[in-house]
N, C-alpha and C positions, 0 to 999 in steps of 0.2 A: 504494499499499500504506500503511495507516495502522498504526502500531505502538504508539500509546498513549504511556505514560511511559517514559522512558529514564533510568536512573541512570547518570551518568558519574562515575567515581572517577578523578580525574586531577590531579596537583599541578603540572604544567608548564602555566602559562597559555596560551602560544601553541598548544600541542597541544590543550588544552581547547577553545579558540576554534575551531580548524579542525574538530575532531570535532563540536562542537555545531552548526556551520554545516552540515556534511555530514548530520548527523541531521535537522535541520530540513527540509533540502532533500529527504530521502528518507522522509518520513512519520511523524517523531516529533511527536505531539501536544504533548509538553512534554518538556524536558531539564532534569534536576536535576543540576547539577555540583557536586561536593564534592571538597575537596582533602585531606582528612585521614581516617584511619580512625575517628577519634572522632566526626567529623561524620557519617559513614556509619552508625555505630552508633546515633547519635541519631535519624537519619532513618528507619532501618529499624525502629526500635521502634514507630513509628505509620504507616509507609508500606510499600507494596510495588509495585515497578516492574513493567512488563511485560517488560523486558529491561534488562540492565546491560552497561556496558563498564567494565572494571576494569583499572586499573594495579595490579598486585599489590602493589607496594611504593610507599607513599606517604611524605610527609616525616615521619610520625609512627609508621612501621613498616610491617609486613605485614598486608594486609587479610584475615586468616584468618577473623575473626568475620563479617564481611560476606559473604565467599564461603560460609561454612558456612550462613548464613541464606538467601542466595539459593538454594542447593542444596536446603535443607530446604523451601523454598517452591516448588520447582520453577520458578524463574525462570531462563530461558535467560540465560547471560552469556558475554561475550567477554572473554578476558584479553588485554590490550593492553600488552605489555611491552617494554621497551627492551633487555632482555638476558636470557640464561638466569638462573634464580634457583633456588638450592638450597631456598628456602623453598616455592616452588611444588611441588616434588617431595615435600617432607615433609608437606604438608598434603593429605590425600585429596580433600577437597571441591574443590580446585582442578581436579581431573581432569574435573569436570563441565563445565567451560567449553571453548570453543573458543579456541585460542592463536593470536594473530597477534603478530608482532614489529614493533616500530617501527624505522624508519619503514615505513609500509605504503601501498601504492598505493590511492587511494580506492576503486577497483573491487573490491579485495579486501575492504576494510572493509564495503562495501555488500553483497557477497555474503554475509559471515558475518552481517551484520544481517538479511538476508533469511532465512537459515536460522534464526536465533534468533527472528524474528517468526513463523515457521511453527511452531516448537515452542511458543511463547507461545500462539498461536491454538489448537493442538491441546490444550494443557493447559487453556485456558479452556473448551473444547468438552467435555472430559471431566468437568469440575466441574459442568456444568449438569445 
């Protein structure tokens, strides 16, 4: 399965490296890893990924703008969170993503990635 470009928003370096490796082994053509909401905003100004994996809370705050942008562009995303977060519940755009809690078995993340890839493919097919 080829899944194109994956945007990974993660501020924990070890987790980011593990997820990057898993993505590359499972069909990601390109992984863009960013560790702050500010970097995500700048990248999303000129780019659109096929899929995103988002830690909702990064070192500089909650990624509400990034998630809203992904939802508006119909980009499937996985919320990859270490703990329940009231910010997720207060921002409606977060509900568009699949929620997985860290730590997560690789098979569960791959299954969520496969579901997101199918949604990305279906969205691309509708745009044609």
